[in-house]
VMD Tcl script that draws the C-alpha trace (Angstrom):
set ca {
  {35.87 44.59 5.69}
  {36.51 42.41 2.69}
  {39.34 40.61 4.47}
  {37.22 40.07 7.60}
  {34.31 38.74 5.58}
  {36.65 36.40 3.65}
  {38.07 35.02 6.91}
  {34.60 34.50 8.36}
  {33.49 32.63 5.23}
  {36.58 30.40 5.33}
  {35.92 29.56 8.98}
  {32.30 28.78 8.18}
  {33.36 26.46 5.37}
  {35.71 24.61 7.69}
  {32.99 24.10 10.28}
  {30.39 22.93 7.80}
  {29.64 19.22 7.82}
  {30.07 17.95 4.30}
  {27.96 15.08 3.10}
  {30.10 12.17 1.88}
  {29.73 11.27 -1.75}
  {27.61 8.15 -1.93}
  {28.81 5.22 -3.99}
  {26.59 4.10 -6.83}
  {26.04 0.38 -7.39}
  {23.84 -1.77 -9.55}
  {21.02 -1.99 -7.00}
  {19.42 -4.95 -5.26}
  {18.66 -7.29 -8.16}
  {16.77 -9.71 -5.88}
  {14.38 -6.90 -4.97}
  {13.79 -6.39 -8.69}
  {13.35 -10.11 -9.34}
  {10.86 -10.51 -6.48}
  {8.88 -7.55 -7.81}
  {8.79 -8.96 -11.35}
  {7.70 -12.43 -10.20}
  {4.83 -11.10 -8.06}
  {3.69 -8.77 -10.85}
  {3.74 -11.68 -13.33}
  {1.61 -13.76 -10.97}
  {-0.72 -10.78 -10.78}
  {-1.19 -10.65 -14.56}
  {-1.92 -14.38 -14.70}
  {-4.40 -14.30 -11.83}
  {-6.17 -11.12 -12.98}
  {-6.86 -12.78 -16.33}
  {-7.87 -16.04 -14.68}
  {-10.19 -14.47 -12.11}
  {-11.81 -11.89 -14.41}
  {-12.78 -13.94 -17.47}
  {-16.40 -14.46 -16.41}
  {-17.14 -10.88 -15.37}
  {-15.25 -9.50 -18.39}
  {-17.52 -11.49 -20.71}
  {-20.58 -10.42 -18.71}
  {-19.72 -6.71 -18.65}
  {-17.81 -6.19 -21.91}
  {-18.26 -9.35 -24.02}
  {-14.47 -9.51 -24.03}
  {-12.61 -12.04 -21.85}
  {-9.39 -10.00 -22.09}
  {-10.80 -6.63 -21.00}
  {-9.45 -6.58 -17.44}
  {-6.12 -8.23 -18.14}
  {-5.54 -5.84 -21.05}
  {-5.98 -2.93 -18.66}
  {-3.70 -4.57 -16.12}
  {-0.93 -5.09 -18.70}
  {-1.10 -1.39 -19.64}
  {-0.88 -0.36 -16.00}
  {1.94 -2.82 -15.40}
  {3.91 -1.34 -18.31}
  {3.34 2.17 -16.92}
  {4.28 0.91 -13.45}
  {7.61 -0.51 -14.59}
  {8.35 2.69 -16.52}
  {7.73 4.54 -13.24}
  {9.93 2.00 -11.44}
  {12.71 2.57 -13.99}
  {12.51 6.35 -13.76}
  {12.43 6.51 -9.95}
  {15.17 3.89 -9.60}
  {17.45 6.23 -11.59}
  {16.52 9.47 -9.80}
  {18.38 10.02 -6.54}
  {15.97 9.38 -3.68}
  {17.28 12.53 -1.98}
  {15.49 14.59 -4.63}
  {12.12 13.53 -3.21}
  {12.97 15.03 0.15}
  {12.48 18.49 -1.37}
  {9.05 17.52 -2.66}
  {7.79 16.01 0.61}
  {5.75 19.08 1.65}
  {4.22 19.78 -1.81}
  {3.41 16.05 -2.13}
  {1.51 15.83 1.15}
  {-0.35 19.11 0.54}
  {-1.25 18.08 -3.02}
  {-2.46 14.69 -1.84}
  {-4.69 16.27 0.81}
  {-6.17 18.53 -1.89}
  {-6.88 15.49 -4.08}
  {-8.52 13.68 -1.14}
  {-10.87 16.64 -0.76}
  {-11.46 16.83 -4.53}
  {-13.07 13.37 -4.65}
  {-16.22 15.02 -3.22}
  {-16.45 17.60 -6.05}
  {-19.36 16.67 -8.36}
  {-18.23 16.01 -11.93}
  {-14.58 15.59 -10.96}
  {-14.90 13.04 -8.21}
  {-16.34 9.66 -9.20}
  {-19.10 8.26 -7.02}
  {-19.39 4.49 -7.40}
  {-20.31 1.53 -5.20}
  {-21.47 3.93 -2.50}
  {-18.09 5.66 -2.17}
  {-16.20 8.75 -3.36}
  {-12.73 7.32 -3.95}
  {-11.71 8.27 -7.48}
  {-10.92 11.33 -9.61}
  {-11.67 11.41 -13.33}
  {-8.91 13.21 -15.25}
  {-10.42 12.27 -18.61}
  {-7.58 10.10 -19.90}
  {-7.18 8.21 -16.61}
  {-8.84 7.70 -13.23}
  {-6.80 8.19 -10.05}
  {-7.50 6.90 -6.55}
  {-5.92 9.57 -4.29}
  {-5.97 7.31 -1.21}
  {-3.35 5.12 -2.92}
  {-1.17 8.16 -3.56}
  {-1.62 9.17 0.09}
  {0.31 6.08 1.22}
  {3.48 7.10 -0.62}
  {3.09 10.84 0.05}
  {2.68 10.26 3.78}
  {5.75 8.02 3.89}
  {7.82 10.60 1.98}
  {6.77 13.39 4.32}
  {7.25 11.43 7.55}
  {10.63 10.11 6.38}
  {11.84 13.65 5.65}
  {10.41 14.96 8.92}
  {11.66 12.15 11.17}
  {15.17 12.16 9.67}
  {15.87 15.31 11.69}
  {16.11 15.46 15.47}
  {13.12 17.14 17.09}
  {11.34 16.99 20.42}
  {7.63 17.13 21.12}
  {6.47 16.02 17.69}
  {3.71 13.63 18.89}
  {0.84 16.17 18.80}
  {1.82 17.48 15.36}
  {2.19 13.89 14.11}
  {-1.30 12.95 15.36}
  {-2.87 16.04 13.80}
  {-1.30 15.37 10.40}
  {-2.13 11.66 10.34}
  {-5.59 12.35 11.75}
  {-6.40 14.75 8.90}
  {-5.29 12.35 6.17}
  {-6.84 9.25 7.72}
  {-10.03 11.21 8.43}
  {-10.37 12.26 4.78}
  {-9.93 8.64 3.66}
  {-12.54 7.44 6.19}
  {-15.01 9.99 4.80}
  {-14.78 8.43 1.30}
  {-15.41 5.86 2.98}
  {-12.40 3.53 2.76}
  {-11.69 2.06 6.18}
  {-9.25 -0.58 4.89}
  {-6.93 2.02 3.34}
  {-7.35 4.24 6.41}
  {-6.19 1.33 8.61}
  {-3.18 0.77 6.35}
  {-2.26 4.48 6.43}
  {-2.58 4.69 10.21}
  {-0.62 1.50 10.88}
  {2.17 2.51 8.47}
  {2.45 5.97 10.01}
  {2.61 4.55 13.55}
  {5.26 2.00 12.57}
  {7.39 4.69 10.92}
  {6.95 6.98 13.93}
  {8.32 4.37 16.33}
  {11.05 3.13 13.98}
  {12.32 6.71 13.93}
  {13.17 6.38 17.62}
  {10.03 7.58 19.41}
  {9.60 6.62 23.10}
  {7.76 3.38 23.80}
  {5.55 5.33 26.21}
  {3.96 7.11 23.25}
  {3.07 3.76 21.76}
  {1.45 2.54 24.96}
  {-0.52 5.79 25.23}
  {-1.77 5.55 21.65}
  {-3.03 1.96 21.87}
  {-6.24 2.77 23.81}
  {-6.82 5.85 21.63}
  {-6.67 3.76 18.44}
  {-8.88 1.04 19.99}
  {-11.54 3.55 21.07}
  {-11.45 5.26 17.67}
  {-11.84 1.96 15.83}
  {-14.71 0.94 18.06}
  {-16.47 4.25 17.49}
  {-16.15 3.89 13.71}
  {-17.75 0.44 13.91}
  {-20.60 1.51 16.19}
  {-21.61 4.63 14.27}
  {-21.65 3.01 10.82}
  {-24.12 0.08 10.53}
  {-22.33 -1.60 7.62}
  {-19.06 -1.63 9.57}
  {-20.83 -3.06 12.59}
  {-22.26 -5.81 10.38}
  {-18.73 -6.67 9.22}
  {-17.53 -6.98 12.79}
  {-20.51 -9.16 13.74}
  {-19.97 -11.26 10.61}
  {-16.34 -11.72 11.61}
  {-17.39 -12.92 15.06}
  {-20.33 -15.04 13.82}
  {-19.80 -15.97 10.13}
  {-22.60 -18.55 10.30}
  {-25.25 -15.81 10.73}
  {-27.08 -14.52 7.60}
  {-25.24 -16.71 5.04}
  {-27.04 -15.11 2.07}
  {-26.62 -11.56 3.35}
  {-23.93 -10.00 5.52}
  {-21.91 -13.23 5.78}
  {-22.16 -14.13 2.09}
  {-18.80 -12.68 0.99}
  {-16.64 -14.22 3.70}
  {-18.41 -17.58 3.38}
  {-17.66 -17.64 -0.36}
  {-14.06 -16.75 0.35}
  {-13.73 -19.62 2.83}
  {-15.47 -22.01 0.43}
  {-13.03 -20.98 -2.27}
  {-9.97 -21.53 -0.07}
  {-11.36 -24.76 1.39}
  {-12.18 -26.31 -1.97}
  {-8.58 -25.76 -3.10}
  {-7.26 -28.32 -0.65}
  {-3.52 -28.96 -0.67}
  {-2.73 -28.65 -4.38}
  {-5.78 -26.79 -5.72}
  {-8.33 -27.58 -8.40}
  {-5.97 -26.44 -11.16}
  {-5.24 -23.15 -12.93}
  {-8.28 -21.82 -14.74}
  {-10.65 -24.25 -13.01}
  {-12.03 -22.05 -10.25}
  {-15.78 -22.25 -9.78}
  {-16.06 -19.26 -7.45}
  {-14.94 -16.81 -10.13}
  {-18.19 -17.44 -12.04}
  {-19.92 -14.64 -10.11}
  {-20.15 -16.55 -6.82}
  {-17.26 -14.73 -5.16}
  {-17.58 -10.90 -5.03}
  {-14.53 -8.84 -6.13}
  {-12.79 -11.97 -7.44}
  {-10.22 -10.03 -9.48}
  {-9.56 -7.28 -6.94}
  {-9.78 -7.57 -3.15}
  {-10.64 -11.31 -3.13}
  {-8.05 -12.48 -5.66}
  {-6.12 -14.39 -2.97}
  {-9.15 -16.68 -2.56}
  {-8.98 -17.58 -6.27}
  {-5.25 -18.27 -5.90}
  {-6.05 -20.60 -2.98}
  {-8.82 -22.37 -4.87}
  {-6.78 -23.01 -8.01}
  {-3.31 -23.64 -6.52}
  {-4.28 -24.85 -3.05}
  {-2.34 -24.53 0.17}
  {0.94 -24.97 -1.69}
  {0.22 -22.08 -4.04}
  {-0.81 -19.71 -1.26}
  {2.32 -20.54 0.73}
  {4.45 -19.77 -2.35}
  {2.74 -16.38 -2.77}
  {3.14 -15.55 0.93}
  {6.81 -16.63 0.76}
  {7.37 -14.32 -2.23}
  {5.91 -11.40 -0.29}
  {8.08 -12.21 2.72}
  {11.10 -12.38 0.42}
  {10.27 -8.97 -1.07}
  {9.82 -7.47 2.41}
  {13.13 -8.97 3.54}
  {14.90 -7.26 0.64}
  {13.21 -3.94 1.49}
  {14.25 -4.14 5.14}
  {17.71 -5.36 4.16}
  {18.17 -2.18 2.13}
  {17.01 -0.16 5.15}
  {19.41 -1.99 7.49}
  {22.37 -1.28 5.20}
  {21.49 2.40 4.78}
  {23.10 4.78 7.27}
  {21.59 7.97 5.87}
  {18.40 8.66 7.92}
  {16.03 9.71 5.13}
  {16.89 6.72 2.92}
  {16.62 4.32 5.87}
  {13.19 5.61 6.91}
  {11.98 5.69 3.30}
  {12.85 2.00 2.81}
  {11.37 1.09 6.21}
  {8.18 3.01 5.50}
  {7.58 1.55 2.03}
  {8.40 -1.97 3.22}
  {6.05 -1.55 6.20}
  {3.25 -0.25 3.96}
  {3.49 -3.22 1.57}
  {3.74 -5.66 4.48}
  {0.77 -4.18 6.36}
  {-1.42 -4.04 3.26}
  {-0.55 -7.64 2.39}
  {-1.33 -8.75 5.94}
  {-4.68 -6.91 5.98}
  {-5.73 -8.40 2.62}
  {-4.69 -11.99 3.34}
  {-5.80 -11.74 6.98}
  {-9.31 -10.76 5.95}
  {-9.38 -13.59 3.38}
  {-8.58 -16.25 6.00}
  {-10.93 -14.66 8.59}
  {-8.17 -13.54 10.93}
  {-9.36 -9.95 10.44}
  {-12.79 -8.53 9.58}
  {-13.39 -8.40 5.83}
  {-12.23 -5.13 4.31}
  {-11.62 -3.79 0.82}
  {-7.83 -3.63 0.46}
  {-6.07 -4.83 -2.71}
  {-3.25 -7.37 -2.62}
  {-0.12 -5.43 -3.67}
  {1.21 -6.15 -7.19}
  {-1.45 -8.83 -7.77}
  {-4.97 -7.37 -7.48}
  {-6.56 -5.63 -10.47}
  {-6.27 -1.84 -10.31}
  {-4.10 0.85 -11.84}
  {-3.49 3.34 -9.03}
  {-2.28 0.76 -6.52}
  {-0.10 -1.09 -9.05}
  {1.63 1.96 -10.53}
  {2.22 3.69 -7.17}
  {3.49 0.49 -5.52}
  {5.95 -0.10 -8.37}
  {7.07 3.53 -8.17}
  {7.68 3.16 -4.43}
  {9.73 0.00 -5.00}
  {11.72 1.94 -7.60}
  {12.63 4.43 -4.86}
  {13.87 1.62 -2.63}
  {15.87 0.24 -5.57}
  {17.54 3.65 -5.89}
  {18.36 3.63 -2.17}
  {19.94 0.19 -2.65}
  {22.12 1.59 -5.45}
  {23.55 4.17 -3.08}
  {23.95 2.11 0.07}
  {23.26 -1.65 -0.20}
}
mol new
graphics top color blue
foreach p $ca { graphics top sphere $p radius 0.5 }
foreach p [lrange $ca 0 end-1] q [lrange $ca 1 end] { graphics top cylinder $p $q radius 0.2 }
display resetview
């Protein structure tokens, strides 16, 4: 019996597919440089755009930028840690991460724990810090889908729609339609990049269109945003006020801008000047040239992300890099697209630049994961 068992185990060992040992390099330094440059622009513009409201709310012109510097330091610590932890480790935590994130998305509605502000339940108060679970959902969903789609499986469309529907639905209930759009678009991109049939994509298009239309019809404030997008000249002091101030800010910048620190819109004319509308302040102060530079930097960062994915043969690492790159690209497009009136106005931060701790730290952590993938493969 012992001999038979020993022979069977030897045969099993011979038939087992062994994973090749992955080489370890120094990582994609251009990815790191692009990240640092965009984050530095973010610190400068958060200070520039928030001076007036910081004095109004806290009698301290450095209040918001001081917070942003703290979050940036924490973000780069997270980047450093995750860039030195093998990305394969996170595959084991994909299920706990997605379940924990869903629990946090439900917890925002718990009185005393969830923070209700500006008509929304989007934050959790942990005492020493405030977390926005919807930001964590972006990375958790990418981790889970990357782990799931890296294995061959048939008939996963229904399960995929149920999972994404639950997460996107919880975010819509907060309500946070901009983040929900980003989550849905990122999930769909990752689903099809994993090799799904094009027929699924064609079948989902009308479903997404009908769902988006229903969300707009049944919520009056969303319907007003759509109508404002179609007719920005209507109600200039009401529903159209925000987008008109954004366009005034961008238009007054001209080709070279009015100069750093010389924005007029940041003096409480432009809503959310240091968060969702920060791109308008960049356009006003640095002009067309400055906005093109910022867009070029984002395109450069996305190119490095997708370059890492292209050079990675291991499925989980490839999908992880593709998913994170797609998320950053989609969120950037939604933010800038709404600023230039290509899309209806929505509250989505500009990655690495807008004021806000959750988005900044989680984005830097995600880029740290891609940097680790580049160490192994690129």
